[in-house]
Structure formats: C-alpha cells, structure tokens
ROFI-267770 format. One record per atom (N, C-alpha, C, O): x, y, z. Coordinates in steps of 0.2 Angstrom, whole numbers, padded with zeros to 4 digits, always signed. Example, Ala and Ser with C-alpha at 12.3 -4.5 7.8 and 13.67 -1.06 7.14 Angstrom:
2
+0066-0028+0039;+0062-0022+0039;+0066-0016+0039;+0071-0017+0042;+0064-0011+0035;+0068-0005+0036;+0064+0000+0039;+0067+0006+0040;
% end
This chain:
327
+0013+0037+0077;+0007+0035+0073;+0007+0029+0073;+0012+0026+0072;+0000+0024+0074;+0001+0018+0072;-0002+0017+0066;-0007+0021+0064;+0001+0012+0061;-0001+0009+0054;-0007+0006+0054;-0009+0004+0059;-0009+0007+0047;-0015+0003+0047;-0013-0006+0049;-0018-0009+0052;-0008-0008+0047;-0005-0013+0048;-0007-0016+0056;-0009-0022+0057;-0006-0010+0059;-0005-0013+0069;-0012-0012+0070;-0015-0017+0073;-0016-0006+0068;-0021-0006+0071;-0027-0012+0069;-0033-0013+0071;-0025-0017+0065;-0028-0024+0064;-0028-0026+0071;-0034-0026+0073;-0022-0030+0075;-0023-0033+0080;-0025-0028+0087;-0026-0030+0092;-0024-0023+0086;-0026-0017+0091;-0033-0017+0093;-0035-0016+0099;-0038-0017+0088;-0043-0017+0088;-0048-0022+0092;-0047-0028+0090;-0052-0022+0098;-0055-0029+0101;-0060-0030+0096;-0062-0025+0092;-0062-0035+0096;-0067-0038+0092;-0069-0045+0093;-0065-0049+0095;-0077-0047+0093;-0080-0052+0093;-0083-0055+0087;-0086-0053+0082;-0079-0062+0088;-0082-0066+0082;-0088-0071+0084;-0086-0076+0087;-0094-0070+0081;-0100-0074+0084;-0103-0078+0078;-0104-0076+0072;-0103-0085+0079;-0103-0090+0073;-0112-0092+0075;-0114-0094+0080;-0115-0090+0071;-0124-0091+0071;-0126-0098+0070;-0124-0101+0065;-0129-0100+0076;-0131-0107+0077;-0139-0106+0076;-0142-0102+0080;-0141-0108+0070;-0148-0106+0069;-0153-0111+0074;-0159-0111+0074;-0150-0115+0078;-0155-0119+0082;-0154-0116+0089;-0158-0118+0094;-0150-0110+0089;-0149-0106+0097;-0151-0098+0095;-0151-0096+0089;-0154-0095+0101;-0154-0089+0099;-0148-0084+0099;-0143-0087+0100;-0147-0078+0098;-0142-0074+0098;-0142-0070+0103;-0146-0066+0104;-0137-0071+0109;-0136-0065+0114;-0140-0058+0113;-0140-0054+0108;-0143-0057+0118;-0148-0050+0118;-0143-0045+0117;-0145-0040+0113;-0137-0045+0121;-0132-0040+0120;-0129-0038+0112;-0127-0032+0110;-0130-0044+0108;-0127-0042+0101;-0134-0041+0096;-0134-0038+0090;-0139-0043+0098;-0145-0040+0093;-0146-0033+0092;-0143-0030+0097;-0149-0029+0087;-0150-0024+0087;-0145-0019+0085;-0145-0013+0086;-0140-0023+0081;-0135-0018+0077;-0136-0015+0072;-0141-0017+0070;-0132-0011+0066;-0132-0009+0061;-0127-0014+0058;-0121-0015+0061;-0129-0017+0053;-0125-0023+0050;-0125-0022+0043;-0129-0022+0039;-0118-0022+0042;-0114-0022+0034;-0114-0028+0032;-0112-0033+0036;-0116-0030+0026;-0118-0037+0023;-0113-0039+0018;-0112-0034+0014;-0109-0044+0018;-0104-0046+0013;-0100-0052+0014;-0100-0055+0019;-0097-0055+0011;-0091-0059+0011;-0084-0056+0014;-0080-0060+0017;-0084-0050+0012;-0078-0047+0015;-0070-0048+0015;-0066-0046+0019;-0070-0054+0009;-0063-0056+0008;-0057-0051+0006;-0056-0047+0002;-0053-0052+0011;-0048-0046+0011;-0049-0039+0014;-0044-0035+0014;-0054-0037+0016;-0057-0032+0018;-0054-0026+0015;-0051-0022+0019;-0054-0026+0010;-0052-0019+0006;-0055-0013+0006;-0059-0012+0010;-0053-0009+0002;-0056+0000+0003;-0061-0001+0002;-0064+0002+0006;-0066-0005-0003;-0072-0004-0004;-0077-0007+0002;-0083-0005+0003;-0072-0013+0005;-0076-0015+0012;-0077-0010+0016;-0082-0009+0019;-0072-0006+0017;-0069-0002+0022;-0076+0004+0022;-0080+0006+0026;-0075+0006+0016;-0081+0010+0014;-0089+0009+0017;-0093+0014+0019;-0090+0001+0016;-0096-0002+0019;-0097-0002+0026;-0102+0000+0029;-0090-0003+0029;-0092-0001+0037;-0091+0006+0038;-0093+0008+0043;-0089+0009+0034;-0090+0018+0037;-0097+0021+0035;-0099+0025+0038;-0099+0016+0031;-0107+0021+0030;-0112+0016+0035;-0117+0018+0037;-0109+0008+0039;-0113+0007+0044;-0111+0010+0050;-0115+0010+0055;-0105+0013+0051;-0104+0017+0057;-0110+0024+0057;-0114+0026+0061;-0108+0025+0051;-0112+0033+0051;-0120+0031+0052;-0123+0035+0055;-0123+0026+0049;-0129+0025+0051;-0131+0024+0057;-0137+0026+0059;-0127+0019+0061;-0125+0016+0068;-0126+0024+0072;-0130+0024+0077;-0124+0027+0070;-0121+0035+0074;-0128+0038+0074;-0131+0040+0079;-0131+0038+0068;-0138+0042+0067;-0143+0037+0071;-0147+0040+0074;-0143+0031+0073;-0148+0027+0075;-0147+0027+0083;-0151+0025+0087;-0141+0028+0084;-0139+0026+0093;-0138+0019+0092;-0141+0016+0097;-0135+0015+0086;-0134+0009+0088;-0127+0005+0086;-0124+0006+0080;-0125+0001+0089;-0119-0002+0087;-0117-0005+0082;-0121-0010+0081;-0112-0003+0076;-0111-0008+0070;-0108-0014+0070;-0103-0014+0074;-0110-0018+0066;-0108-0025+0065;-0107-0029+0059;-0110-0026+0055;-0104-0034+0057;-0104-0034+0050;-0108-0043+0051;-0110-0045+0057;-0108-0046+0044;-0112-0052+0044;-0108-0054+0038;-0108-0051+0033;-0105-0060+0040;-0101-0063+0033;-0103-0070+0033;-0108-0072+0037;-0101-0074+0027;-0101-0081+0028;-0095-0086+0026;-0092-0085+0022;-0095-0090+0030;-0089-0096+0030;-0092-0102+0029;-0097-0104+0032;-0090-0106+0024;-0084-0104+0019;-0085-0099+0015;-0090-0096+0016;-0082-0098+0010;-0082-0094+0005;-0089-0097+0000;-0087-0102-0003;-0094-0096-0001;-0098-0099-0006;-0096-0102-0012;-0098-0108-0013;-0092-0100-0014;-0089-0104-0021;-0087-0110-0019;-0087-0115-0022;-0084-0110-0013;-0081-0118-0010;-0086-0122-0009;-0084-0128-0011;-0092-0121-0008;-0098-0125-0007;-0101-0127-0015;-0102-0133-0016;-0100-0122-0018;-0103-0124-0025;-0099-0127-0031;-0101-0130-0035;-0092-0125-0029;-0088-0128-0034;-0081-0128-0030;-0077-0124-0029;-0082-0135-0027;-0076-0138-0023;-0070-0139-0027;-0064-0140-0024;-0071-0139-0033;-0066-0143-0036;-0062-0135-0039;-0057-0136-0042;-0065-0128-0038;-0061-0125-0040;-0060-0119-0034;-0064-0114-0033;-0055-0121-0028;-0054-0117-0022;-0052-0110-0025;-0049-0109-0030;-0056-0106-0020;-0056-0099-0020;-0047-0097-0017;-0045-0100-0013;-0044-0093-0020;-0038-0089-0017;-0040-0085-0011;-0040-0079-0011;-0042-0089-0004;-0043-0083+0000;-0039-0079+0003;-0034-0081+0006;-0041-0072+0002;-0035-0067+0004;-0035-0067+0012;-0029-0067+0015;-0041-0067+0015;-0041-0067+0023;-0045-0073+0025;-0051-0074+0023;-0040-0077+0028;-0044-0083+0033;-0049-0081+0038;-0050-0075+0038;-0053-0083+0041;-0059-0081+0045;-0056-0076+0052;-0058-0071+0053;-0051-0079+0055;-0048-0075+0061;-0045-0068+0058;-0045-0064+0062;-0042-0067+0054;-0039-0062+0052;-0045-0058+0048;-0044-0052+0049;-0050-0060+0044;-0054-0057+0042;-0060-0053+0049;-0064-0048+0049;-0057-0057+0055;-0063-0052+0059;-0059-0048+0061;-0062-0043+0063;-0053-0047+0062;-0047-0043+0067;-0047-0037+0060;-0047-0031+0062;-0048-0039+0054;-0049-0032+0049;-0054-0029+0050;-0054-0022+0050;-0060-0032+0051;-0065-0029+0049;-0067-0025+0057;-0071-0020+0057;-0065-0026+0063;-0063-0023+0069;-0060-0016+0067;-0062-0011+0070;-0055-0017+0063;-0048-0012+0062;-0052-0006+0058;-0049-0001+0057;-0058-0008+0055;-0062-0002+0050;-0066+0000+0053;-0069+0005+0051;-0068-0002+0060;-0075+0000+0062;-0080-0005+0064;-0085-0003+0067;-0079-0011+0063;-0085-0017+0064;-0082-0021+0070;-0079-0026+0068;-0083-0020+0076;-0081-0024+0080;-0083-0029+0082;-0080-0032+0086;-0090-0032+0079;-0092-0038+0079;-0094-0040+0072;-0096-0037+0067;-0092-0047+0072;-0093-0051+0065;-0097-0056+0068;-0096-0059+0073;-0103-0056+0063;-0108-0062+0064;-0106-0067+0058;-0107-0065+0052;-0104-0072+0060;-0102-0078+0055;-0107-0083+0054;-0109-0087+0058;-0109-0083+0047;-0115-0088+0047;-0111-0094+0041;-0109-0093+0036;-0112-0099+0045;-0109-0106+0043;-0112-0107+0036;-0118-0108+0037;-0110-0108+0030;-0113-0107+0023;-0112-0113+0021;-0107-0115+0020;-0117-0118+0019;-0119-0123+0017;-0125-0124+0011;-0129-0119+0011;-0125-0129+0008;-0132-0130+0003;-0138-0129+0006;-0142-0128+0003;-0139-0130+0014;-0144-0128+0016;-0147-0121+0018;-0152-0120+0017;-0142-0118+0020;-0142-0111+0020;-0143-0108+0013;-0148-0104+0012;-0139-0110+0009;-0139-0107+0001;-0147-0108+0000;-0149-0104-0004;-0151-0112+0001;-0159-0113-0001;-0162-0111+0003;-0167-0114+0004;-0161-0105+0007;-0166-0101+0011;-0168-0096+0006;-0165-0093+0001;-0174-0097+0007;-0178-0091+0001;-0175-0083+0005;-0173-0081+0010;-0177-0079-0002;-0173-0071+0000;-0176-0068+0005;-0173-0065+0009;-0183-0069+0006;-0188-0065+0010;-0188-0068+0018;-0189-0065+0023;-0186-0076+0017;-0185-0079+0023;-0177-0076+0027;-0175-0076+0033;-0175-0075+0022;-0167-0073+0025;-0167-0068+0029;-0164-0068+0035;-0171-0062+0026;-0172-0056+0027;-0176-0057+0033;-0174-0056+0039;-0184-0059+0033;-0187-0060+0040;-0184-0064+0046;-0183-0061+0051;-0184-0069+0044;-0180-0075+0048;-0174-0072+0052;-0174-0071+0058;-0169-0071+0049;-0161-0071+0050;-0161-0063+0052;-0163-0061+0058;-0159-0059+0048;-0157-0052+0047;-0163-0048+0052;-0160-0046+0057;-0170-0047+0052;-0173-0044+0056;-0177-0048+0062;-0180-0045+0066;-0177-0055+0061;-0179-0059+0068;-0173-0061+0072;-0173-0060+0078;-0169-0065+0070;-0163-0068+0074;-0158-0062+0077;-0157-0061+0083;-0157-0059+0072;-0151-0054+0072;-0155-0046+0075;-0152-0041+0077;-0160-0045+0074;-0164-0039+0076;-0160-0033+0074;-0159-0029+0078;-0159-0034+0067;-0153-0028+0063;-0159-0022+0064;-0165-0022+0063;-0155-0017+0066;-0158-0010+0066;-0156-0005+0059;-0159+0001+0058;-0152-0009+0056;-0152-0005+0050;-0146-0011+0047;-0142-0015+0050;-0147-0009+0039;-0143-0014+0035;-0140-0009+0030;-0143-0004+0028;-0133-0011+0029;-0129-0009+0024;-0126-0014+0019;-0124-0019+0021;-0127-0013+0013;-0124-0018+0008;-0121-0015+0002;-0122-0009+0000;-0118-0019-0002;-0116-0014-0008;-0119-0017-0013;-0123-0021-0013;-0117-0014-0019;-0122-0012-0025;-0123-0019-0028;-0127-0019-0032;-0120-0024-0027;-0119-0031-0031;-0120-0036-0025;-0119-0042-0027;-0122-0036-0020;-0124-0040-0015;-0130-0043-0016;-0136-0039-0016;-0130-0051-0018;-0136-0055-0020;-0136-0061-0013;-0131-0062-0009;-0142-0063-0013;-0143-0069-0006;-0149-0071-0008;-0153-0068-0012;-0151-0077-0004;-0155-0081-0004;-0155-0085-0010;-0151-0083-0015;-0160-0092-0011;-0159-0095-0014;-0159-0090-0022;-0162-0085-0023;-0154-0097-0025;-0153-0093-0033;-0152-0087-0033;-0154-0083-0037;-0148-0086-0027;-0146-0078-0026;-0151-0073-0030;-0150-0069-0034;-0157-0073-0027;-0164-0071-0030;-0164-0064-0027;-0165-0059-0030;-0163-0063-0021;-0163-0056-0016;-0156-0051-0020;-0150-0052-0021;-0159-0047-0021;-0155-0039-0022;-0155-0035-0017;-0158-0035-0012;-0150-0030-0019;-0149-0024-0015;-0156-0020-0014;-0158-0017-0009;-0161-0019-0019;-0166-0016-0021;-0172-0021-0017;-0175-0017-0013;-0173-0025-0018;-0177-0030-0013;-0176-0029-0006;-0181-0029-0002;-0170-0029-0005;-0169-0029+0001;-0170-0022+0005;-0171-0021+0011;-0169-0018+0002;-0170-0011+0004;-0178-0010+0004;-0181-0008+0009;-0181-0012-0001;-0189-0009+0000;-0192-0014+0005;-0196-0012+0008;-0191-0021+0006;-0194-0026+0009;-0192-0023+0017;-0196-0022+0022;-0186-0020+0017;-0184-0019+0025;-0187-0012+0027;-0191-0011+0032;-0186-0008+0023;-0188-0001+0024;-0197-0001+0026;-0199+0003+0030;-0200-0005+0023;-0207-0008+0024;-0210-0009+0030;-0215-0010+0032;-0203-0010+0034;-0202-0013+0042;-0200-0009+0045;-0200-0010+0051;-0198-0003+0042;-0195+0004+0047;-0188+0002+0047;-0186+0004+0052;-0185-0002+0044;-0177-0003+0045;-0174+0000+0039;-0174-0002+0034;-0170+0006+0041;-0167+0007+0034;-0161+0003+0032;-0157+0000+0036;-0160+0004+0024;-0155+0001+0021;-0150+0005+0015;-0151+0008+0009;-0143+0005+0018;-0139+0010+0014;-0136+0005+0008;-0134-0001+0010;-0136+0007+0002;-0134+0002-0003;-0129+0007-0005;-0130+0012-0007;-0122+0003-0005;-0116+0008-0006;-0114+0006-0014;-0113+0000-0015;-0113+0012-0018;-0111+0011-0025;-0104+0008-0026;-0100+0007-0022;-0102+0006-0032;-0097+0004-0033;-0091+0009-0031;-0091+0015-0032;-0086+0006-0027;-0079+0010-0025;-0073+0011-0028;-0070+0005-0030;-0071+0015-0029;-0067+0017-0034;-0060+0019-0031;-0060+0023-0027;-0054+0016-0032;-0046+0021-0030;-0043+0022-0034;-0042+0018-0038;-0040+0029-0035;-0036+0030-0042;-0040+0028-0047;-0037+0025-0051;-0045+0029-0048;-0050+0028-0055;-0051+0020-0056;-0052+0018-0062;-0050+0017-0052;-0051+0009-0053;-0054+0006-0048;-0053+0007-0042;-0061+0003-0050;-0066+0001-0045;-0062-0007-0041;-0059-0011-0044;-0064-0005-0035;-0059-0010-0030;-0063-0016-0029;-0069-0016-0028;-0060-0023-0030;-0065-0028-0028;-0058-0034-0025;-0052-0033-0026;-0061-0039-0023;-0057-0046-0020;-0054-0048-0027;-0048-0049-0028;-0058-0048-0031;-0054-0053-0037;-0049-0048-0040;-0044-0051-0042;-0049-0041-0041;-0043-0038-0042;-0037-0039-0038;-0031-0040-0041;-0038-0039-0031;-0033-0040-0027;-0029-0047-0028;-0023-0048-0027;-0034-0052-0030;-0032-0057-0030;-0026-0059-0038;-0022-0063-0039;-0029-0056-0042;-0025-0055-0049;-0019-0051-0047;-0014-0054-0050;-0019-0046-0043;-0014-0042-0043;-0007-0047-0039;-0001-0047-0040;-0010-0050-0034;-0005-0054-0031;-0003-0062-0035;+0001-0065-0033;-0008-0064-0040;-0006-0069-0044;+0000-0067-0049;+0003-0072-0051;+0002-0061-0051;+0006-0057-0055;+0011-0055-0050;+0016-0053-0053;+0011-0056-0043;+0017-0055-0040;+0018-0046-0038;+0023-0044-0035;+0011-0044-0040;+0010-0036-0039;+0008-0034-0032;+0002-0033-0031;+0013-0034-0027;+0009-0034-0022;+0008-0026-0020;+0004-0024-0016;+0012-0022-0023;+0010-0014-0021;+0005-0014-0024;+0001-0010-0021;+0003-0016-0029;-0005-0013-0033;-0010-0016-0027;-0015-0013-0025;-0008-0023-0025;-0012-0025-0019;-0014-0022-0014;-0020-0022-0011;-0008-0019-0012;-0010-0015-0007;-0013-0009-0006;-0015-0006-0001;-0013-0006-0013;-0016+0001-0015;-0024-0001-0014;-0029+0002-0011;-0024-0009-0017;-0031-0008-0019;-0035-0011-0010;-0041-0011-0008;-0029-0014-0006;-0032-0017+0001;-0032-0010+0007;-0035-0010+0012;-0028-0005+0005;-0026+0000+0009;-0020-0002+0015;-0018+0003+0019;-0018-0006+0015;-0012-0010+0018;-0010-0015+0013;-0012-0017+0008;-0003-0017+0016;+0000-0022+0014;-0004-0027+0015;-0007-0028+0021;-0005-0033+0010;-0007-0040+0010;-0002-0044+0015;+0004-0042+0015;-0005-0048+0019;-0001-0052+0024;-0004-0058+0025;-0010-0059+0024;+0001-0064+0028;-0002-0069+0031;+0001-0072+0036;+0008-0071+0037;-0002-0075+0040;-0001-0079+0047;+0000-0085+0047;-0003-0089+0043;+0006-0088+0051;+0005-0095+0052;+0012-0097+0056;+0017-0093+0057;+0011-0104+0057;+0018-0104+0063;+0024-0107+0059;+0024-0109+0053;+0029-0105+0062;+0034-0106+0059;+0038-0113+0060;+0040-0115+0065;+0039-0116+0055;+0041-0124+0055;+0047-0126+0052;+0050-0122+0048;+0051-0131+0054;+0056-0134+0053;+0057-0135+0046;+0053-0139+0043;+0062-0133+0042;+0064-0134+0034;+0069-0139+0033;+0069-0145+0036;+0073-0137+0030;+0079-0141+0027;+0086-0139+0031;+0091-0143+0032;+0085-0133+0033;+0091-0129+0036;+0096-0127+0031;+0102-0126+0033;+0093-0128+0025;+0099-0125+0019;+0101-0118+0020;+0107-0117+0020;+0096-0113+0022;+0098-0107+0022;+0104-0105+0027;+0108-0101+0027;+0103-0110+0033;+0107-0109+0039;+0115-0110+0035;+0119-0106+0036;+0115-0114+0032;+0122-0117+0028;+0125-0111+0023;+0131-0110+0022;+0120-0108+0020;+0122-0103+0017;+0123-0097+0018;+0125-0093+0014;+0121-0096+0025;+0123-0089+0028;+0115-0086+0030;+0116-0081+0034;+0109-0088+0027;+0104-0084+0026;+0098-0090+0030;+0094-0093+0027;+0098-0091+0036;+0094-0094+0040;+0086-0091+0040;+0084-0085+0041;+0082-0097+0037;+0075-0093+0037;+0070-0095+0042;+0071-0101+0045;+0064-0091+0042;+0058-0095+0045;+0053-0096+0040;+0050-0092+0037;+0052-0103+0040;+0048-0106+0036;+0041-0107+0037;+0039-0108+0043;+0037-0106+0033;+0030-0107+0034;+0025-0109+0028;+0025-0106+0023;+0021-0114+0029;+0017-0117+0023;+0011-0112+0023;+0009-0111+0029;+0008-0109+0018;+0004-0105+0016;-0002-0110+0015;-0001-0116+0015;-0007-0107+0015;-0014-0111+0011;-0014-0114+0004;-0011-0111-0001;-0017-0120+0004;-0014-0123-0002;-0019-0120-0008;-0017-0121-0013;-0024-0115-0007;-0027-0111-0012;-0022-0104-0013;-0024-0100-0016;-0018-0104-0011;-0013-0097-0011;-0011-0097-0018;-0006-0100-0020;-0014-0092-0021;-0012-0091-0028;-0005-0086-0029;-0003-0085-0035;-0001-0083-0024;+0004-0079-0026;+0009-0081-0029;+0012-0086-0027;+0011-0077-0035;+0015-0078-0038;+0023-0080-0035;+0025-0076-0031;+0026-0086-0036;+0032-0088-0035;+0037-0082-0035;+0036-0079-0040;+0042-0081-0031;+0046-0076-0033;+0050-0074-0026;+0048-0077-0021;+0054-0069-0026;+0056-0066-0021;+0053-0059-0019;+0052-0055-0024;+0052-0057-0012;+0049-0051-0010;+0053-0048-0005;+0057-0051-0001;+0052-0042-0004;+0054-0038+0001;+0048-0037+0007;+0043-0034+0006;+0049-0039+0012;+0043-0040+0016;+0045-0037+0023;+0050-0035+0025;+0041-0037+0027;+0040-0037+0036;+0037-0042+0039;+0032-0045+0036;+0040-0046+0045;+0038-0050+0048;+0036-0047+0055;+0040-0043+0058;+0032-0050+0057;+0028-0047+0066;+0029-0052+0070;+0026-0057+0069;+0036-0052+0075;+0037-0056+0079;+0036-0054+0086;+0040-0050+0089;+0031-0057+0090;+0029-0055+0097;+0027-0048+0096;+0031-0043+0099;+0023-0047+0093;+0022-0040+0092;+0026-0032+0089;+0024-0026+0090;+0031-0035+0086;+0037-0030+0083;+0037-0033+0076;+0036-0039+0075;+0038-0027+0072;+0039-0029+0064;+0046-0029+0063;+0050-0025+0066;+0049-0033+0059;+0056-0032+0057;+0056-0034+0050;+0053-0039+0046;+0060-0029+0049;+0063-0030+0038;+0065-0036+0038;+0068-0039+0042;+0063-0039+0030;+0067-0044+0030;+0065-0045+0021;+0062-0041+0018;+0067-0052+0019;+0067-0054+0012;+0064-0060+0012;+0065-0064+0017;+0059-0063+0007;+0056-0069+0007;+0057-0072+0001;+0059-0069-0004;+0055-0078+0000;+0054-0083-0006;+0048-0086-0004;+0046-0089+0001;+0046-0086-0010;+0040-0090-0011;+0040-0094-0017;+0041-0091-0022;+0038-0101-0016;+0039-0104-0022;+0042-0112-0019;+0042-0115-0014;+0044-0114-0025;+0047-0123-0025;+0053-0124-0023;+0054-0130-0021;+0059-0120-0023;+0064-0119-0023;+0068-0125-0029;+0071-0130-0028;+0067-0122-0033;+0069-0125-0042;+0076-0128-0041;+0078-0133-0044;+0081-0125-0036;+0088-0125-0037;+0089-0132-0032;+0094-0135-0032;+0084-0134-0029;+0085-0139-0023;+0081-0146-0025;+0083-0151-0027;+0075-0144-0023;+0070-0149-0025;+0063-0148-0028;+0058-0152-0027;+0063-0142-0031;+0055-0142-0034;+0050-0145-0031;+0047-0149-0034;+0049-0142-0022;+0045-0147-0019;+0039-0142-0019;+0039-0136-0022;+0034-0144-0015;+0028-0139-0013;+0030-0134-0012;+0035-0133-0009;+0025-0128-0013;+0026-0120-0011;+0027-0120-0004;+0024-0122+0000;+0034-0115-0002;+0033-0114+0004;+0036-0107+0004;+0037-0104-0001;+0036-0103+0010;+0038-0096+0013;+0041-0097+0016;+0040-0100+0021;+0049-0094+0015;+0055-0095+0017;+0056-0088+0019;+0055-0085+0014;+0058-0084+0025;+0058-0076+0025;+0066-0076+0029;+0067-0081+0033;+0071-0072+0028;+0076-0071+0031;+0075-0064+0033;+0074-0058+0030;+0075-0065+0040;+0073-0059+0043;+0080-0055+0045;+0084-0059+0045;+0081-0050+0045;+0086-0044+0045;+0088-0044+0051;+0084-0046+0055;+0094-0043+0054;+0096-0041+0060;+0094-0044+0066;+0093-0041+0071;+0091-0051+0066;+0087-0055+0071;+0090-0061+0073;+0093-0065+0069;+0090-0062+0079;+0093-0069+0081;+0088-0070+0086;+0087-0065+0090;+0086-0076+0087;+0081-0080+0090;+0077-0085+0088;+0074-0085+0083;+0075-0089+0092;+0072-0096+0090;+0064-0095+0088;+0060-0092+0092;+0062-0096+0082;+0056-0094+0081;+0051-0101+0078;+0045-0101+0075;+0053-0105+0080;+0051-0112+0077;+0045-0112+0082;+0045-0111+0088;+0038-0113+0079;+0033-0115+0082;+0028-0109+0083;+0022-0109+0082;+0032-0103+0083;+0029-0096+0085;+0024-0094+0078;+0025-0097+0073;+0019-0091+0080;+0014-0088+0077;+0016-0082+0073;+0017-0078+0078;+0018-0079+0066;+0020-0073+0065;+0016-0071+0058;+0013-0075+0055;+0016-0066+0058;+0013-0062+0052;+0019-0060+0047;+0024-0058+0050;+0018-0062+0040;+0022-0059+0035;+0019-0054+0031;+0014-0056+0028;+0021-0047+0030;+0018-0042+0026;+0022-0041+0020;+0028-0041+0021;+0019-0042+0014;+0022-0041+0008;+0023-0034+0006;+0018-0031+0006;+0029-0030+0005;+0030-0024+0003;+0030-0023-0005;+0028-0018-0008;+0035-0027-0007;+0038-0025-0014;+0040-0033-0018;+0042-0038-0015;+0039-0033-0024;+0042-0040-0028;+0049-0036-0031;+0050-0030-0032;+0054-0042-0031;+0060-0040-0031;+0061-0046-0038;+0063-0043-0044;+0059-0052-0037;+0063-0056-0045;+0059-0063-0044;+0059-0066-0039;+0056-0064-0050;+0054-0072-0050;+0059-0078-0047;+0065-0077-0045;+0056-0083-0046;+0060-0088-0044;+0065-0090-0049;+0064-0088-0055;+0069-0093-0048;+0075-0095-0053;+0080-0101-0050;+0081-0102-0044;+0081-0104-0056;+0085-0110-0054;+0093-0110-0053;+0094-0111-0059;+0097-0109-0051;+0104-0109-0050;+0109-0115-0052;+0107-0120-0050;+0115-0113-0055;+0119-0121-0057;+0123-0122-0051;+0125-0128-0050;+0124-0117-0047;+0129-0118-0042;+0127-0114-0036;+0123-0109-0036;+0130-0116-0029;+0126-0114-0024;+0131-0105-0024;+0127-0099-0024;+0137-0105-0026;+0140-0099-0025;+0135-0094-0028;+0133-0088-0026;+0133-0096-0034;+0129-0091-0039;+0122-0090-0035;+0120-0084-0035;+0118-0094-0032;+0114-0093-0028;+0115-0088-0022;+0110-0084-0022;+0120-0087-0018;+0123-0084-0013;+0124-0077-0017;+0121-0073-0014;+0127-0076-0021;+0127-0070-0026;+0120-0066-0026;+0119-0061-0023;+0116-0070-0029;+0110-0068-0030;+0105-0066-0022;+0101-0061-0022;+0106-0070-0019;+0103-0070-0013;+0106-0063-0009;+0102-0060-0007;+0114-0061-0008;+0116-0056-0006;+0112-0048-0010;+0110-0042-0007;+0112-0050-0017;+0108-0044-0021;+0101-0044-0018;+0099-0038-0016;+0098-0049-0017;+0092-0049-0016;+0090-0046-0009;+0085-0042-0009;+0095-0047-0004;+0094-0042+0004;+0096-0036+0002;+0092-0032+0004;+0101-0035-0002;+0102-0027-0003;+0096-0024-0005;+0093-0021+0000;+0093-0024-0011;+0087-0022-0014;+0082-0023-0009;+0078-0018-0009;+0082-0027-0005;+0075-0027+0001;+0076-0022+0005;+0071-0019+0007;+0084-0021+0007;+0084-0017+0012;+0084-0010+0010;+0083-0005+0013;+0086-0010+0004;+0085-0002+0001;+0078+0000+0000;+0077+0005+0002;+0073-0004-0002;+0065-0004-0003;+0062-0002+0005;+0059+0003+0006;+0064-0007+0010;+0061-0006+0016;+0063-0001+0020;+0060+0001+0025;+0070+0002+0018;+0072+0007+0021;+0069+0014+0017;+0070+0019+0021;+0066+0015+0012;+0062+0021+0010;+0054+0020+0010;+0050+0024+0009;+0052+0013+0013;+0047+0013+0015;+0043+0015+0023;+0047+0014+0029;+0037+0017+0023;+0036+0021+0030;+0036+0012+0034;+0034+0007+0031;+0037+0013+0042;+0038+0008+0046;+0032+0006+0047;+0027+0009+0047;+0032-0001+0049;+0026-0003+0053;+0027-0004+0061;+0030-0008+0064;+0024+0000+0064;+0026+0002+0072;+0022-0003+0076;+0017-0005+0074;+0024-0005+0081;+0023-0010+0086;+0018-0009+0088;+0016-0012+0093;
% end
C-alpha cells in the first residue's frame, strides 16, 4: 500500500504559470478550478480538491487549482516573511496528490492585487481560463482591497451559468484546520500535531551540502541541508525519515545553530540509520515524524556523544512503531 507521503511524487502534475500577455493553451482551459493559496496543502485544502473533483465529474470537466506566488503577504509585508510550508514545486506535487493534476500559478504583485474583483472574475477566471466551475473556501477574498468575497463570486458566476461551490470551515478531530495552525505547531516543534492537520508528515526538500564534518568525527556522519530563511521550525532534535533516490530511510536530525560548537546560522543535520553512500549534491526529502528534545549546549564531546546515542535509540524506537513510508 502506498503512503500519502509517496503519493506526492507518484501523481503526474502540470504547473502552468499564467502570463497575462499570452493566451492559456486550449487544452488547459475549461477546468473546474479550486481557488486558494494552498500553503501546506492541508486537510482543508484536500477537501476543496475533493469538491472540485466531484464538481468536475458532474460537469465532465477536469479539476485544477489556481494559486498565487509569491505568497501575497510577502508582497505587502516584505519585512515580515511568511513561514512557507510548501515552496511552489512541492505545492504543485501535493495538489496533484489530492486530485488536482494541473496547477495554474498566478505571479502575484501589486499590479495583480490592484485588479478589481469583477475584472478578476470576468477577465481571468471566466475569460482567460474559461473556468467551467469554481470551488473556494468560505474565507477566500480576492481583487483590489480584497473586496471580492465567496458570495460575490458565486452570485456573479452563477449568473453566467458557471457553478461555484463554497466550502465551509473544515475541522479535524474537532479543530478547524488552517495553514496558520500548522505553522504554529511547527514553531513549537509539535510535528505530530502538524502531521495530523496536514494529513501527512511535514517535509522539506533540498540539496545535501558539505558541512564541518564534525559528525563524522563523533561517529555520526550527517547529511546537511540549508532550509529557507523564513523557516520557523523549532530548533531541536527530531525523529525523521529521509527519501534518497526514491526510498525512505529512518534517521535522527538536528535543526538549529549547534550551540556546542558555533551558534551559527540554522542548519538541518540528519544522521541516516544503517546507510552508507555519498549524498553530497543529492536532492532529498526529510519528513519530520516526532519531536525528541530541545537543542542544548554540552560541556564535553563525550557528553554530547552520550546524548546522541540516546537520541538515536529514541528515534529508532519511535520510527519502529510508526507506519513506514513505502518507496
């Protein structure tokens, strides 16, 4: 059986960047489009996708997503960067895994933000994209001054014969799901709660880079990665899985500034259990399964090694009891 994490890369997907100076290819027009930023592609977003698939089946049309890049807050408040849960490439893959194989990406800037809500509907959604149907969340707002509401979208489009489904707040285990809640969970190190809200473990992707080789000297050679500067994951030690060449491997990871050594810029350092091979330059995914402890400073290397042994044992125990990610 394939796990949700593996469905991500298995689903074929198309990312089409909209250029307002050029037409959209005819074979991409006429879809039922789910609208949103979709950061994280959490359970609530999956519900939007389900509704788009359902409406598409009723209309005999393909489902798709329309999203915005960069995140609008990055345009209006560049001094307050958003902790992005999913960069564009991963977001497109995740959307495909929940049933939206095509993602339209609208490059977002102040010029796009200044488009009146009615023009956004008529010129972009109905005109350029030829939407056969639309799906949005109860809190989706668009157009100049965010004047466009779900109700306005529904009334305007249905007058043109285009159905619009408004999806109410989605709750999981009695809690409304949102990207903000996922970010809050990760900033507290609660990766298990984040996984509950997302419907799968949160993961990052990046190239393995050369480090200081300290781990090798300690008996724990690590694969080092630099995460995005806006990453607000709590510094600490985690039980993780790393995807290497299509296969998941158990491991333990430290994310932080290495207070025992240099208090440097944050870095993700992953020790992969029972693995040997050169990872430098490889693109890998690291999925966070469980929080182990906070980052700490050790007075001696021997004390650090004792703790690393304990961390590895704890991670092996947790991962051994967790469902595997299948290749």
